[in-house]
N, C-alpha and C positions, 0 to 999 in steps of 0.2 A: 572557462568563469579566470584563467590566468591573468585572463588581460585586462577584466575588471579592475578601473580605477576605483579607490575607497570613498565609501561616500560620505559627504561631509552633511545636509541636511537630505535624508531617504522624503523626507514628506513633501519636499517638495515635485516628485516627481508627479507626473500625469497620465491617466489613460492604463486602459487593459494591457493583457497582454499574456500569449500563451507560454507556457513551459515546456520543451521538446527535447527529447534526449536526440543523441548522436549516432545511438545506431538500436534497431529496433529484436537486441537480444539480447537475454542476461548474460552476465558474465560466466566465462566457464572457471575451472581449475587450471589451472598449469598442465600439471600433471592427472591423469587419468586414467581409475585402476579398473577394474573389472569386478562384480560384484563376487563376493566371498560368503557365497550361502550353502546349507542354509541358516539361519541367525534367531535367534530369540532374546527378543527384546521386553521390557517394562515399560509400555508407555506412561502419557501424560495421566491418565483413568487406572494404574497401577495395576493392569491387566495385560498378563504377559501374551505376547506373541511370536506365534514362527513364523515367520518368511521363509519360502522356498522356494521362492525365485520373482523376479524384478523383471521378467521379460513382458508382462504388460504391466502397466502403472496408472493406476489411478488419482489424481493429488490434488487435490479439492478445498478450496478455500472460501471464502467471503472476500478476500482480495488477490485472491490469483498467486500469491507466495509462494506454497508451495508447489506446483509445475512450476515455478523459478527455479525454485532452487534444487528439483530435480535436474531440470537441462542444467545446470551451474555444478552439477554433482557428475555431468557426461552422462547423463540416461534419458536425455530428451526424450532420443526416437524410442523407445522406449513406452512414451504418453498413448496410451490407446483413447482416450476420451477427454473432455476438456470440462470445467463453469464457466459464467458466465464476463469471469474476470480475467480468465485468460485470454489476452490477446497479441502473443508475441510472434514475430514471422515464424510461422511455419508450423503453428495451430492452430491457422483460421480455420480448416480442413477435418478437424478432428470432432468427433462427432460430441453436442450438448447434451449432458447430463444433468442440467440442472434448469427448470420449470419455473413462469411466474415469477422472472429473474435469480433469489436465490433458494430454490425451491431442489431438492433434491429429488430425482428419480429412481426407483429401487429397478424397474421395468428395464431404465433406458444404462443404468449402472450394470448389473447381470446381462443384458444383453451384448457385451465389450466384452467379456469373460476375463476382469482383470485375474491378475496373479498374488495382487494385493490393493489395499487403500489406505492411502497416504490421508486423513482428514482433522481437523479441530472440530470446537462443538459452534465453530460459525455460523455454519449452515445444516439444516434441519429441511424435515422433521426428524425426529433420532431415531424414530422406528426405524427409518427405509437403510442408517447404518446399522442396527441390530438386526434386519430383517436378511443385509450381502451383510455380516461376519456367521448369521445361521445358517448360511447356506453353503459356510464352508471358505469363504475367499478371506483370506487373514487382512483383519484393520486395525491401523494400530491411528492410534489417537494421539496429536503432539500436541503443544502448546499453542492456544488461542490465540495470547498476549498480543499485539503486534506494536512494537515500539523499536528507536535505534539502538537499546539498551543491552536486548536478549537473540541479537540476530545470530549468535556463536550459538548456542545453545540451542535453536531454532534448525539451523544448518546442521546442527550434529544430532539431535534427534531424527533428521529424514534421511544422513545418512548411515547414519547407525541400523534405524529398520530394512536400508537397501543394500544393507552391506559392503558399504564404502564409508568405513568409519575414516579412514588414513585421507580421502580427497577430501570427507569433509572436516578436515584439521586443517590443510591444503585450504581448500576454500575459505571457511573460516580468517584463515590466516590473513589469506588475500583481501578480502575484504576490510577486516577492520585495519590493516594498511593503508585502506582506499579511503579509509570515514576518516582516518586518521590529518592523512591529507587534504581532506574537503575541509574538515575545520577549521586546519591552520589557514584556508582562505576564504572562508567566514568568516572566522575574525579579524583577517586581514582588510575585508570588504565592509559588513556591518559597522554599522555607528559600535563607540565603545560605551556609552552611557547610559542607561534605562531609561532616562528622558529622552535618547537622541534613537531610542531603536522606535522600531514600528508599531503600533498597537493592531495586530491581528487575527483573523477568525476562522474558522475553516466551517464553510455553511454548505450544504447537503441538502441540493434540490431533485426534485423531479415534478416536473413544473405539469405535467399531463396528469401526475396522481396527488397532484397536490399538496407533495410532501415536501418540508422546509426545515433541516434539524443542524441548529448549532453543535459541535465535536467539541467536548470539554477535555477537563484531567480524564484518566486514563483512558481516552478515546480512541492514542496515538497517534490524533494531527497535534496534543501538544505536544510531545517528543518532535514531529518535525519539524513545529512552528520552533520550536526552542533549535534544532538542528541550523535553520537559518538565520539562524540572529534577530528576533524575531518575540514580542513578548506578548502570547498566548492570553487575550486579555480575559477569554471565557473561562481558564483555570484562575485566572487574579480574582474574578468576584465567583467563586466555588461554581462554577459551573460542571457540574462532572457527568461524564459519559454523554451520550447523544439524547436531545433532546429536540421536542418539535420548539423551533422559533416564537420568543417573545417577545415581541412589538418594541415592547419597552425596557425591557432588559438588554437588547442589541443598540437602540439609541443610549442608554445609559454606559454603555461599554464604550463607545463612539471610537470605533475600529479602525485604523489608517488605510486597510489592507482588507482582503476577503478572498481566500484560498477557496477554489471550487472545482469539483471534477469539470470536465470537458462535456460531456455530455447532459450534466444534470445543469449547464448555463444556455445550454442548446433548445433544451425542453422549454427554456423559457425566453426563447427565442433572441438569448444575446443581453450584453449589459442593460442595453432601455427595456428588454422587456422585466429584466430581473427591477430595476426601479421603481416599474409598475406594480412589479404582483409583490413585493414587500418593499414597500414606500418607506418604510424606518431608515433602510439602510439610505434613502437619500436626506436622510437628517443625520450624515454622520460623515467622517472626513472623506471615505473609500467610496459612499457614493459620488459626495461631491465636487471631487477629482476622478470617478470613473475607474481605481483602484481595484480593480479584480481581476486575480491570477489563477485563470487555469492550466488543466494538466489533464492529460487522458487518466480515464477514469480504470481503465486496468494497470497504469503506473503510482499515481501518485501517492496510496499509503500501500503500497506492494512492499512493503520491510522484509528483507532478507538479502539477498547477493545484488541486487540494485540500488539499495538504499543509497550509496554514495552518489552512483551519476543523479540518484533525484533528487536529492539535497541538489547538486552543482546544479544540477537544470533548474529547477526555481529559486535558487540563488541568482543566478541570469538573469531571469524573468522578473525577479522583486526587483533587484538593484542598477538594471540598465535593459530596461523594456526598450526594445523597438521606435527608433525616432526618439527616443530622449537625448 
């Protein structure tokens, strides 16, 4: 990203692009400590939990953030299962404990004999989490909010639960420094004046299921768009959370660029299929200039240790698309 020249008029760029990461592995702390256990923590639901072993870890959430964080803390080899959003190298053969997308399976979880489950409230049904806890497995519930501002806190919650507090502090400091460096690069590349900044929206699509959602304020997408130097036009128009697409609202937003998950774009057969299935996009600058930027489902919203490289990759795809 450092070789990208500052953009004088980002709105003149044409065509779709894909944001890709340089490595398929999350970053790890430079120095790794062994877990110091047992440890008792008070989780995000004010529940006191005692963890006696980190030998068999399950780290489950809707975006794969927690498993990436466990890897970053040097305990990736201790993961015994995965959620559908965990896809970094080395996890592809781990047993899947979510079904029908993001639905937890108690049977699958218990069969893996985890010594600790780290999760949040983004996955359900909640009865499954309670069943796991009732079976005697320590369950630590961390913050479910995801954006670029609470990464240090989230790393700390996971690290403390696994008895690697000092490793967590080092990882958080390293990620924080990387974030600052990327933010400096984005500020150099992206347009400075608000009027020149790209009007962006984050569109979540599952074409086969007829699911079309716009992400707005407090969804995490607003933080991501801000990090790449864009204007989250959905938030500017008071679009909160994740809501079904409204054609009239989408046309009124007039986005210059649409960010999507790669599998979502594939589910509608690419840009041409997207414009056919959501004709409102064709009535916006994003549709007219085919400015669709996609990124892997397992990374684009995976706030955590990978945030700096995700922001850097998206910035490159947005302001220096291949062939431009």
